Each structure stands twice: as structure tokens, then as C-alpha cells.
KESE-239087 format. One record per residue: x negated, y negated, z of N, C-alpha, C in turn; residue in one letter; residue number from 1. Coordinates in steps of 0.001 Angstrom, whole numbers, always signed. Atoms other than C-alpha are relative to their C-alpha. Layout:
BEGIN
PT      n.X      n.Y      n.Z     ca.X     ca.Y     ca.Z      c.X      c.Y      c.Z  r    k
PT        X        Y        Z        X        Y        Z        X        Y        Z  A  NUM
...
// end
This chain:
BEGIN
PT      n.X      n.Y      n.Z     ca.X     ca.Y     ca.Z      c.X      c.Y      c.Z  r    k
PT    +1130     -224    -1024   -35247  +102830  +107558    -1586     +211     -246  M    1
PT    +1331     +689     +883   -38783  +101924  +106922     -508    +1512     -453  N    2
PT     +899     -431     +990   -40869  +104198  +104388    -1120     +845    +1206  Y    3
PT    +1261     -669     -609   -43563  +104445  +107456     +258    +1003     +975  R    4
PT     -743     -537    -1380   -42999  +107274  +109772     -979     -385    +1083  H    5
PT     +925     +154     -963   -45448  +105797  +111852    +1094     -794     +811  A    6
PT     -664     +419     -875   -42663  +103593  +113109     +637     +883     +961  F    7
PT    -1948     -861     -155   -39819  +106521  +113633    -1410    +1754    +1121  H    8
PT    +1026    -1821    -1038   -43191  +109840  +115198     +124     -462    +1366  A    9
PT     +534     -186    -1438   -42428  +110990  +118443    +1923     -383     +178  G   10
PT    -1236     -366     -546   -38757  +110388  +118159     +607    +1324     +347  N   11
PT    -1374    -1186     -321   -35290  +111921  +118921     +209    +1000    -1275  F   12
PT     -168    -1336    +1917   -35222  +113523  +115059    -1229     +657     +171  A   13
PT    +1124     -262     -373   -38860  +113872  +115399      +64    +1903    +1158  D   14
PT     -437     -978     -996   -37928  +116436  +118690     +973    +1067     -864  L   15
PT    -1030     -413     +583   -35106  +117874  +116807    -1067     +562    -1072  H   16
PT     +951    -1202     +748   -37131  +118843  +113672    -1189     +593     +157  K   17
PT     +637     -953     -126   -40020  +120081  +114727     -182    +1218     +360  H   18
PT      -68    -1255     -577   -39110  +122049  +117387     +668    +1970    -1094  A   19
PT     -873    -1370    +1529   -36591  +123994  +114425     -890     -281    -1186  I   20
PT    +1361     -664    +1329   -39634  +123869  +111675     -794     +842     +547  L   21
PT    +1371     -907      +60   -42042  +125673  +113975     +849    +1022     +695  L   22
PT     -689    -1365     -369   -39141  +128290  +115145     +325     +186    -2019  A   23
PT     +580      -77    +1404   -39051  +128579  +111377     -630     +410    -1156  M   24
PT     +825     -542     -145   -41840  +128930  +110408     -818    +1542     +374  L   25
PT      +62    -1351     -373   -42258  +131951  +112886     +272     +715     -194  S   26
PT    -1146    -1241     +209   -39358  +133535  +112459     -354     +387    -1269  A   27
PT     +824     -318    +1073   -40331  +133658  +108809    -1222     +930     -345  L   28
PT    +1193    -1441     +169   -43790  +134932  +109154      -82     +944     +590  Q   29
PT    -1087    -1058     -963   -42185  +137563  +111322     +660    +1289    -1099  D   30
PT     -895     -916     +685   -40832  +138557  +108453     -708     +432    -1659  Q   31
PT     +701     -565    +1271   -43194  +137887  +105212    -1723     +172     +590  S   32
PT    +1143     -144     +262   -46674  +138944  +104324     -753    -1217     +227  E   33
PT     +940    +1545     +357   -47854  +135271  +103016    +1553     -682     -172  S   34
PT    -1101      +58      +67   -46098  +132518  +102890     -694    -1343     -315  L   35
PT     +407    +1356     +704   -46419  +129198  +100526     +590    -1584     +410  S   36
PT     -665    +1676     -539   -45692  +125576  +102332     +161    -1041     -874  V   37
PT     +247    +1299     +546   -44553  +123095  +100405     +772    -1196     +810  I   38
PT    -1167     +798     +129   -43977  +119912  +102083      -11     -971     -903  D   39
PT     -180    +1368     +863   -42394  +116878  +100204     -218    -1341      -18  T   40
PT     +216    +1434     -387   -42967  +113780  +101909     -718     +456    +1191  H   41
PT     +522     -613     -883   -45390  +114984  +104282     -663     -972     +973  A   42
PT     +559    +1671     -665   -46648  +110634  +105768    -1989    +1043     +166  G   43
PT    +1882     -128     -746   -50464  +110780  +107297     -842    +1047     +589  A   44
PT     +289     -937     -496   -50489  +114178  +109174     +647     +195    +1363  G   45
PT     -101       +4    -1673   -50552  +112803  +112870     +424    -2100     +332  G   46
PT     +243     +802      +60   -50605  +109882  +114291     -132     -657    +2185  Y   47
PT     +334    +1159     -949   -51060  +106755  +117260    +1202     -322     +703  D   48
PT    -1299     +593     -978   -48141  +106455  +119584     -174    -1497     +778  L   49
PT     +282     +720     -868   -49792  +103883  +121259     -769    -1658    -1734  S   50
PT     +311    +1050    +1293   -50685  +101773  +117847    +1293     -862     -351  G   51
PT     -756     +835     +160   -48661   +98768  +116325    +1748     +288     -134  E   52
PT     -943     -392     +614   -46191  +100632  +114314     +887     +292    +1290  M   53
PT     -438     -986    -1298   -45106  +102906  +117060     +945    -1105    +1383  A   54
PT     -459     +782    -1220   -45239  +100648  +119930    +1013    -1426      -28  R   55
PT    -1027    +1074     +449   -42687   +98029  +117680    +1112     +333       -4  R   56
PT    -1593     -623     -197   -39748  +100388  +117316     +335     +228    +1184  S   57
PT      -81    -1021    -1128   -40606  +102166  +120657     +186     +824     +227  G   58
PT    -1048    -1071     +131   -38548  +105238  +119764     -543     +824     +675  E   59
PT     +381     -870     -317   -41333  +107436  +120843      +47       -1    +1687  A   60
PT     +528     +616    -1931   -41075  +105807  +124746    +1820    +1004     +111  Q   61
PT    -1792     -510      -73   -36857  +107221  +124165     -217    +2050     -279  A   62
PT     +277    -1259     +783   -38377  +110762  +122511     -746    +1232     +413  G   63
PT    +1040     -945     -792   -41363  +112577  +123380     -911     +241    +1231  I   64
PT     +231     +575     -790   -42342  +110708  +126092     +772     +515    +1310  F   65
PT    -1321     -138     -731   -38922  +111735  +127805     -230    +1109      -60  R   66
PT     +445    -1356     -306   -40023  +115648  +126965     -831     +550     +734  L   67
PT     +824    -1124     -935   -42875  +115868  +128002     -176     -550    +1436  T   68
PT     -706     +226    -1347   -41849  +114378  +131685     +846     +673     +440  A   69
PT     -763     -829     -474   -39486  +116762  +131721      +30    +1320     +483  A   70
PT     +641    -1322     -367   -39404  +119578  +133728    +1728    +1185     -432  R   71
PT     -939    -1549     -183   -36189  +121730  +132462     +480      +64    -1845  D   72
PT     +173     -515    +1453   -37085  +121522  +128705      +83    +1609     -407  A   73
PT     -103    -1538     +698   -36241  +124870  +126784     -587     +547     -437  P   74
PT     +956     -460     +762   -37945  +127355  +125850    -1107     -591    -2367  T   75
PT     +197     +302    +1215   -37848  +126383  +122096    -1416    -1155     -819  V   76
PT     +610    +1178     +556   -39605  +123074  +122339    -1962     +246     +418  F   77
PT    +1433     -981     -413   -43252  +125361  +123650     -669     -209     -878  G   78
PT    +1295     +625     +954   -45110  +125213  +120443      +99     -590     -134  P   79
PT     -102    +1548     +774   -44388  +121442  +119623     -620     -240    +1388  L   80
PT     +995     +462    -1331   -45681  +120775  +123778     -646     +337      +93  L   81
PT    +1993     -808     +469   -48686  +123103  +123001     -833    -1501    -1163  K   82
PT    +1237    +1070    +1288   -49780  +121049  +119744     +493    -1391     +778  A   83
PT      +78     +856     -760   -49374  +118006  +121427     -927     -119     +806  V   84
PT    +1053     +275    -1121   -51024  +118831  +124459     -973     +643     -790  A   85
PT    +1343     -881     +483   -53975  +120597  +122514     -549    -1266     -366  D   86
PT     -135    +1447     +463   -53796  +117016  +119947     -676     -832     +592  M   87
PT     +535    +1059    -1077   -54817  +115425  +123135    -1405     +607    +1056  N   88
PT     +766     -606    -1080   -57428  +117416  +124586     +725     +583    +1277  G   89
PT     -942     -782    -1960   -54973  +119040  +127108     +207     -977     +806  G   90
PT     -414    +1108      +46   -54379  +115813  +128119     +798    -1422     +157  R   91
PT     -832     +283     +389   -51781  +113428  +128429     -451    -1549     -510  E   92
PT     +494     +827    +1288   -51917  +111490  +125647     +922     -934    -1303  G   93
PT     -804    +1142     +920   -50520  +108544  +122649     -428     +901    -1342  D   94
PT     +126     -558    +1611   -51466  +111314  +119835    +1318     +706     -123  L   95
PT     -941     -555     -270   -48699  +112989  +118226     +291     +872    -1776  Y   96
PT       +7     -579    +1644   -48447  +115507  +115323     +858     -265     -850  P   97
PT     -604     +303    +1209   -46560  +114974  +112558      -45    +1869     -774  G   98
PT     -325    -1409      -10   -45223  +118593  +110446    -1405     +162     -908  S   99
PT    +1756     -962    +1266   -48573  +118803  +107782     -998     +812    +1648  P  100
PT     +753     -622    -1236   -50859  +119532  +111461    +1116     +841     +234  L  101
PT     -722    -1027    -1057   -48146  +121298  +113447      +62    +1324     -700  L  102
PT     -124    -1594     +974   -47902  +124200  +109954    -1250     +213     -141  M  103
PT    +1350     -202     +358   -51151  +123881  +109146     -503     +882    +1742  A  104
PT     +225     -706    -1545   -52375  +124701  +112992     +147    +1718     +101  R  105
PT     -530    -1159      +25   -49966  +127818  +112444     +213     +821     -680  A  106
PT      +67     -581    +1366   -50897  +128775  +109251     -671    +1658     +558  L  107
PT     +820    -1527     +176   -52005  +132964  +109182     -853     +220     -729  R  108
PT     +801       +9     +803   -54765  +133729  +106940     +477     +181    -1274  K  109
PT     -150      +17    +1793   -52862  +134755  +104056    +1175     -879     -472  G  110
PT     -487    +1637     +325   -50264  +131461  +104276     -915     -741     -577  D  111
PT     +264    +1278    +1104   -50871  +128485  +102272     +697    -1234     +447  R  112
PT     -896    +1745      +65   -50149  +124799  +103118      +87    -1158    -1123  Y  113
PT     +684    +1202     +887   -49815  +121768  +100456     +862     -999     +442  A  114
PT     -317     +840     -235   -48696  +118184  +101699     +176    -1302    -1052  G  115
PT     +168     +439    +1378   -47599  +116391   +99110     +715    -2206     +501  C  116
PT     -401    +1437     -854   -47347  +112166  +100031      -31     -993    -1512  E  117
PT     +560    +1253    +1295   -47420  +108961   +96896     -638     -928     +333  L  118
PT     +638    +2055     -554   -48768  +105835   +99201    -1970    +1354     +232  R  119
PT    +1264      -66      +97   -52513  +106478   +98453    -1095     -122    +1910  P  120
PT     +510     -380    -1671   -53279  +105492  +102178      +69    +1109     +923  D  121
PT      +89    -1128     -285   -51597  +108032  +103481     -418    +1819      -44  D  122
PT     +992    -1203     +318   -53157  +111100  +101251     -981     -484     +840  V  123
PT    +1225     -504     +104   -56316  +109760  +102606     -229     +386    +1432  A  124
PT     -217     -445    -1436   -54977  +109598  +106489     +495    +2048     -289  L  125
PT     -419     -881     -325   -53431  +112735  +105527    -1133    +1071     -839  L  126
PT    +1366     -922     -142   -56471  +114592  +104102     -791     +576     +963  R  127
PT     +511     -557     -837   -58268  +113696  +106943     +454     +922     +756  K  128
PT    -1042     -807    -1243   -55644  +115549  +109577     -525     +892     -808  S  129
PT     +203    -1066    +1200   -55741  +118555  +107619    -1197     +704    -1140  L  130
PT    +2129    -1167     +915   -60161  +119403  +106500       -2     +781    +1085  A  131
PT       +1     -962     -832   -60015  +121270  +109682     +483    +1058     -606  P  132
PT    -1146    -1108     +260   -57860  +123746  +108299     -457     +835    -1435  Y  133
PT     +238     -617    +1734   -59183  +125710  +104927    +1511     +492     -682  A  134
PT    -1398     -473     +695   -55649  +127161  +104000    +1000    -1130     -680  S  135
PT     -985     +968      -55   -53838  +123921  +104269     -625    -1561     -939  A  136
PT     +534    +1101     +837   -54651  +120546  +101055    +1396     -562     +122  Q  137
PT     -544    +1056      +84   -53257  +117790  +101012     -141    -1041    -1793  A  138
PT      +93     -138    +1753   -51915  +116270   +96892     +571    -1543      +85  L  139
PT     -426    +1114     +378   -51053  +113000   +95658    +1359     +790     -595  E  140
PT     -201     -567    +1065   -48590  +114040   +94278    +2101     -287     +204  A  141
PT    -1611     -882     -523   -43982  +114493   +94038     +543    +1113      +92  D  142
PT     +392     -909     -768   -43736  +116272   +96170    +2017    +1099     -341  G  143
PT    -1182    -1322     +637   -39918  +117500   +94606     -967     +569    -1359  Y  144
PT     +902     -646    +1466   -41947  +118067   +91500     -734    +1146     +239  V  145
PT     +397     -508     -644   -44298  +119843   +93191     +852    +1211     +603  A  146
PT     +418    -1091     -187   -42633  +121893   +95126     +831    +1111    -1504  A  147
PT     -564     -387    +1438   -40535  +123302   +91735    -1436     +413     -474  V  148
PT     +725     -718     +174   -43722  +123937   +90452     -773     +986      +48  N  149
PT      +69     -765     -416   -45059  +125995   +93112      -86     +823     +452  Q  150
PT     -148     -864     +112   -43016  +127739   +93381     +453    +1594     -194  A  151
PT     +332     -915     +200   -43222  +131686   +93223     -889     +743     -303  G  152
PT     +923     -459     +506   -46563  +131338   +92764    -1523    +1083    +1060  K  153
PT     +693     -987     -984   -47813  +133682   +95600     +474     -627    +1399  G  154
PT     -227     +157    -1276   -46496  +133801   +98799    +1500      -15       -9  G  155
PT    -1296     +255     -344   -42761  +133334   +99826      -87    -1909     +372  R  156
PT     +151    +1749     -534   -42329  +129684   +99657    +1715     -388     +686  P  157
PT     -619     +390     -332   -41208  +127704  +102032      -35    -1372      -19  F  158
PT     -203     +583      -27   -40212  +124675  +101308     +934     -738     +913  I  159
PT     -759    +1255    -1274   -39745  +121181  +103989     +564     -847     -882  V  160
PT     -660     +996      +97   -37951  +118356  +102615     +477    -1029    +1062  I  161
PT     -390    +1255     -248   -37993  +114996  +104250     -291    -1837      +73  D  162
PT      -96    +1494    +1081   -37654  +112047  +102373     +546    -1241     +716  P  163
PT     -451    +1134     -764   -37214  +108283  +103655    +1032      -41      -14  P  164
PT    -1880     +572     -130   -34022  +108013  +102155      +48     -924     -257  F  165
PT     +971    +1202      +41   -35419  +104585  +101260     +682     -147    -1916  E  166
PT     -199     +133    +1106   -34512  +105289   +97628    +2065     +692     -285  R  167
PT    -2253     +359     +404   -30336  +105445   +95868     +377    +1754     +200  P  168
PT      -38    -1446     +417   -30825  +109166   +94634    -1035    +1468     +886  D  169
PT    +1332    -1492    -1091   -33299  +111444   +97373    +1516     +772     +678  D  170
PT    -1176     -787     -384   -29530  +112954   +98127      -20     +946    -1178  Y  171
PT      +95    -1011    +1126   -28987  +114593   +94372    -1519     +201     -382  Q  172
PT    +1396     -806     +513   -33057  +115048   +94194     -129    +1366     +817  R  173
PT     -467    -1255     -471   -32654  +117615   +97017     +716    +1533     -386  I  174
PT    -1396    -1345     +464   -29455  +119885   +95602    -1306      -12    -1219  V  175
PT     +593     -223    +1436   -31351  +119248   +91879    -1567    +1379     +628  T  176
PT     +859     -628     -275   -34712  +120688   +93953     +315    +1288     +247  T  177
PT     -392    -1305     -355   -33241  +123612   +95780     +395     +723    -1195  T  178
PT     -393     -564    +1917   -31563  +124188   +92217    -1491     +952     -561  R  179
PT    +1359     -335     +819   -34684  +124848   +90745    -1049     +648     +513  D  180
PT     +794     -563     -793   -36868  +126308   +93165     +920    +1122     +423  V  181
PT    -1049    -1770     -553   -34136  +129125   +93891     +140     +389    -1610  Q  182
PT     -356     -710    +1467   -33995  +130066   +90054    -1367     +372     -302  A  183
PT    +1899     +176     -158   -38412  +129657   +90549     -400    +1788     +458  R  184
PT     +332    -1218     -957   -37843  +132223   +93412     +875     +261    +1047  A  185
PT     -957     -211     -126   -35431  +133872   +94305     +413     +123    +1851  R  186
PT     +406     +384    -1438   -36331  +133967   +97928     -505     -544     +843  D  187
PT     +701    +1382     +209   -37520  +130874   +98432     +646     -384    +1769  A  188
PT     -707     +354    -1210   -36722  +129332  +102162      +31    -1943     -119  A  189
PT     +303    +1542     +564   -35847  +125738  +102208     +220     -532    +1944  L  190
PT     -591     +795     -896   -35443  +123651  +105190      -52    -1817     +399  A  191
PT     -483    +1226      +92   -34352  +120230  +105184     +485    -1185    +1169  I  192
PT     -296     +525     -950   -34431  +117013  +107155     +934    -1429     -435  W  193
PT     -579    +1626     +929   -31670  +113900  +106650      +35     -377    +1360  L  194
PT     -975     +997    -1360   -30357  +111305  +108904    +1751     -510     -330  P  195
PT    -1660     +256      -46   -26763  +111031  +110114      -86    -1441     +134  I  196
PT     -756    +1265     -664   -25157  +107607  +110024    +1121      +60     -573  K  197
PT    -1382     -294     +507   -21930  +108340  +108516     +436    +1071     -312  D  198
PT      -44    -1555      -11   -20278  +111578  +108641     +854      +80    -1739  L  199
PT     -704     -341     +994   -18591  +111217  +104560    -1613     -403     -713  E  200
PT     +613     -774     +353   -22223  +110979  +103372    -1028    +1378      +58  T  201
PT     +367    -1755     -971   -23289  +113806  +105785     +510    +1196    -1284  F  202
PT    -1063    -1273     +408   -20349  +115874  +104571      -75     +131    -2218  D  203
PT     +420     -142    +1598   -21029  +114404  +100709     -844    +1028     -439  A  204
PT    +1020     -688     +550   -24723  +115896  +100826     +278    +1633     +160  F  205
PT     -116    -1910     -783   -23127  +119277  +102353     +752      -20    -1236  L  206
PT     -792     -271     +503   -20640  +119355   +99597     -703     +257    -1362  R  207
PT    +1424      -76     +631   -23777  +119047   +97478     -713     +966      -59  G  208
PT     +720     -669     -304   -25057  +121489   +98806     +517    +1535     -402  M  209
PT    -1426     -776     -224   -22467  +124090   +98578     +237     +179    -1163  E  210
PT     -506     -153    +1791   -22534  +123962   +94178    -1334     +928     -135  T  211
PT    +1490     -598     +655   -26535  +125643   +94408      +30    +1582    +1449  V  212
PT      +44    -1304     -308   -25835  +128101   +97132     +911     -517    +1145  T  213
PT     -512     -296     -769   -23981  +129496   +99497     +327     +488    +1624  D  214
PT     +293     -720     -755   -25615  +130085  +102434     -692     -564    +1063  R  215
PT     +619     +915     -242   -26704  +127585  +104639     -259     +480     +898  L  216
PT     +504     -523     -865   -27552  +127450  +107787       +4    -1281     +685  L  217
PT     +325     +848     -588   -27113  +123901  +109560      +41     -342    +1243  V  218
PT     +545     +927     -958   -27937  +121952  +112726      +57    -1583     +199  A  219
PT     -473    +1306     -124   -26500  +118583  +113435     +224     -190    +1315  E  220
PT      +48    +1075     -768   -27182  +116517  +115951     -272    -1516      +36  L  221
PT     -438    +1540      -66   -25395  +113173  +117068     -472     -557    +1284  R  222
PT     +119     +218    -1170   -26865  +111155  +119913    +1161     -559     +920  L  223
PT    -1197     +702      -43   -23818  +108879  +119351    +1018     +304     -933  R  224
PT    -1238     -379    +1531   -20134  +108816  +117833     -537    -1105    -1139  P  225
PT    +1131    +1235    +1302   -21296  +107105  +114104    +1210     -727     -108  L  226
PT    -1337    +1034     +282   -19241  +104074  +114456     -704    -1186     -216  T  227
PT     +393    +1033    +1127   -21826  +101992  +112836    -1137     +577     -824  D  228
PT     +654     -643    +1088   -23146  +103392  +109311    -1387     -851     +303  P  229
PT    +1125    +1046     +189   -26351  +100589  +109834    -1185    +1092     +809  M  230
PT     +951    -1146     -614   -27557  +102931  +112706     -556    +1667     -594  K  231
PT     -284    -2044     +241   -29333  +106342  +112330     +589     +676    +1614  M  232
PT     -719     -195     -828   -26488  +107862  +114805     -513    +1535     +542  N  233
PT     +476    -1589     +457   -28433  +111657  +114147      -89     +679     -820  G  234
PT     +711     -522     +707   -29722  +113871  +112761     +529    +1369     -406  C  235
PT     -378    -1184     +444   -29280  +116835  +111021    -1403     +928     -795  A  236
PT     +921    -1472     +720   -31566  +120351  +109832    +1151     +890    -1009  M  237
PT    -1389    -1178    +1128   -29396  +122288  +106336    -1354    +1079     +185  V  238
PT    +1046    -1497     +541   -31452  +125146  +106093     +409    +1041    -1166  M  239
PT     -457     -976    +1032   -31427  +128082  +103036    -1420    +1399     +850  I  240
PT     +417    -1439     -291   -32814  +131990  +103947     -615     +341    +1529  G  241
PT     +279     +186    -1413   -33142  +130709  +107843     +289    +1440     +882  A  242
PT     -275    -1510     -288   -33911  +134416  +109138    +1227     -139    +1718  P  243
PT    -1475     +226     -962   -30421  +134533  +112515     -518     -323    +1298  A  244
PT     +949     +814    -1019   -33323  +133801  +115401     -108    -1373     -284  S  245
PT     +709     +807     +455   -33746  +130530  +114180    +2001    -1072     +756  V  246
PT    -1733     +994     -502   -29334  +129576  +114949     -727     -630    +1325  D  247
PT     +337     -106    -1752   -30404  +130246  +118787    -1139    -1363     +467  E  248
PT    +1362    +1145     -111   -33599  +128072  +118738     +649    -1625    -1032  A  249
PT     -707    +1274     +159   -31626  +125460  +117109     +841     -705     +437  S  250
PT     -727      -60    -1126   -29062  +125391  +119322     -676     -766    +1471  A  251
PT     +452     -278    -1119   -30915  +124986  +122024    -1397    -1195      +61  Q  252
PT     +116    +1754     +318   -33162  +121806  +120940    +1266     -436     -415  A  253
PT     -811     +744      +13   -30128  +120633  +120064    +1225     -594    +1084  G  254
PT     -100     -440    -1009   -28210  +121261  +123176     -726    -1116     +639  D  255
PT     +537     +925     -966   -30939  +119686  +125352      -12    -1897     -615  W  256
PT     +501    +1267     +530   -31704  +116227  +122923    +1903     -969     +251  I  257
PT    -1187     +506     -474   -28097  +115785  +123013     +589     -577    +2069  A  258
PT     -583     +430    -1545   -27014  +115920  +126734    -1493     -501    +1022  A  259
PT    +1533     +362    -1386   -31329  +114445  +128175     -338    -1333     -979  R  260
PT     +895    +1200     +611   -31707  +111524  +125682    +1264     -266    -1454  L  261
PT    -1233     +962    +1251   -28044  +110841  +123344     +650     -769    +1528  G  262
PT    -1097     +803    -1419   -25187  +108730  +125299    +1445     +415      -58  E  263
PT    -1209       -8     -303   -21841  +108989  +125975     +813     +182    -1366  T  264
PT      -14     -336    +1078   -20428  +110754  +122834     -730     +838     -967  G  265
PT     +933    -1280     +611   -23347  +112876  +121712      -49    +1451     +479  G  266
PT     +194    -1488     -163   -23549  +116566  +120859     -490     +846    -1162  R  267
PT     +890     -888     +770   -25258  +119192  +118985    +1495     +804     -439  S  268
PT     -600    -1371     +595   -23366  +122316  +116917    -1096     +251    -1340  R  269
PT     +848     -333     +593   -24971  +124492  +114605    +1250     +914     -164  V  270
PT    -1298     -734     +776   -23003  +126880  +111987    -1155     -196    -1335  W  271
PT     +195     -299     +856   -23261  +128833  +109292    +1078      -10    -1186  R  272
PT    -1321     -473    +1562   -21563  +128557  +105131     +270    +1286     -367  T  273
// end
């Protein structure tokens, strides 16, 4: 998987992740007076799908462009579709918001957002993307470390973890970060995205997470059977502290993507441990 998210912006996994992320953010806002959102791998903030990287992969054509043209999209995609339309000035266009913009524009007065990035060029783009939002900031920092350091320092923590999974220790660092965040803030909510290439890697990660918590919400999406571990055959959102309404939102998003964008053998399921 290429680190630069511009290759993958607006693909099926983004639709799944962003629809669920916005549903969880809204549900947490209903529960909490203020949120402190830490996005550990924020990327550039927003993407031009007409750019070279997006055109080279073609993933957006099979993702967001299929969604915007659909007449049967369920309500869970409403906030994402509105954000895309707003970013394009209410017209059809090639701009797509990443999680930093999606969450920054949904902040309430008492909420705050910090997006972490290590690539200096993406940090510069992220700062420009977040400049209009007074309660949002870009940090050139290791997101795993920042999530632990910021947990419990004002507002209920909402930690979004979405690494590129190019490092062999990303899965273990997520488990360790989850443990350390919960030690600092017992009310912390977490939303973790991961690719599904093969079942053993996915199951091993869930087993690791179950050593630190017994309250996972898992939204699993497969576009195709897991027969080729070299492909991203699906993705999952693994959540802690997700309100009950997120179950239905996750099911809506996954079921539609599996049925409309998936291949034969695609499926979606949502469960709690």
C-alpha cells in the first residue's frame, strides 16, 4: 500500500471509513460536552481527484464517483456527500475531503482537533487545509505518541488511527497506543481503520485488541473473497466507546458498498465483542 493517500482518496475504503467516522463523531457529540479529536495519520487534509496520483490508481472512479451518481445511497452517506458538495462549491467536482476536513468542519465551539503527520510536505498541505478552522491544528508529530500525550488533557478524547501499514509494527503500535490512551483516559473513544488482505492478519489484530479491551465494535467490509493476500480485499473499522447508533450506521454503509461496489462474494457484517 502506497503511503501517499492521494493514490487511494475517495476509494471504497474511504467511503466506508468516512461515513462511519462522521456517524461516530456525531453520536459522541450527543453524549459529550466537548471532544478532543486526535487524528494520528492525518495526511494532506483534502485531495484533488483529477491529480496524477488519483488518476493513476483509478480508485476514486470506483468509489466516490459511483456514490455521487447513485440514486439509492442510504442516509448514512448524507454528511459525507454534503461535505464533498460543499468542498466543490455545490457543483460536481474533483475535490475530496480527507478525515481532517470532514471532522474540522463538524466541530462544535467546545471541540478541538489535532491532525498528526510526519511528512513535511503533507504537514504543509494539512496546515493550509485546516487554516479556516480555529479549533483545528496540524502537528508534525508521531501520531501514536501524540495520542497518548494528549489523552485526558481537556475534552473527551476521540482518537482516530489510520496508518499506512507500511511499517511491520503498525498493528502492535495500535494495540499499545490503545492500552496507553485508556490508561490515561478511561472515557476515551477510538476509531481504527485497517485494510483486510488476509483473514489471519485481521484475526491476529483483533486478538491483540482483545487483550486491552472487551468492548469492541467491528465493522468489516469485504469487496471480494480473501483469495489474494496481495490485494486490499476489504477493510474494517474497529471502534471502542462507539454509541449504539453507530452499529446501524456501520451496517448501512457496509451493506451498500458490498452490494453496489463489491464483486461476487463481497459482504459486510457488524458485531460487538
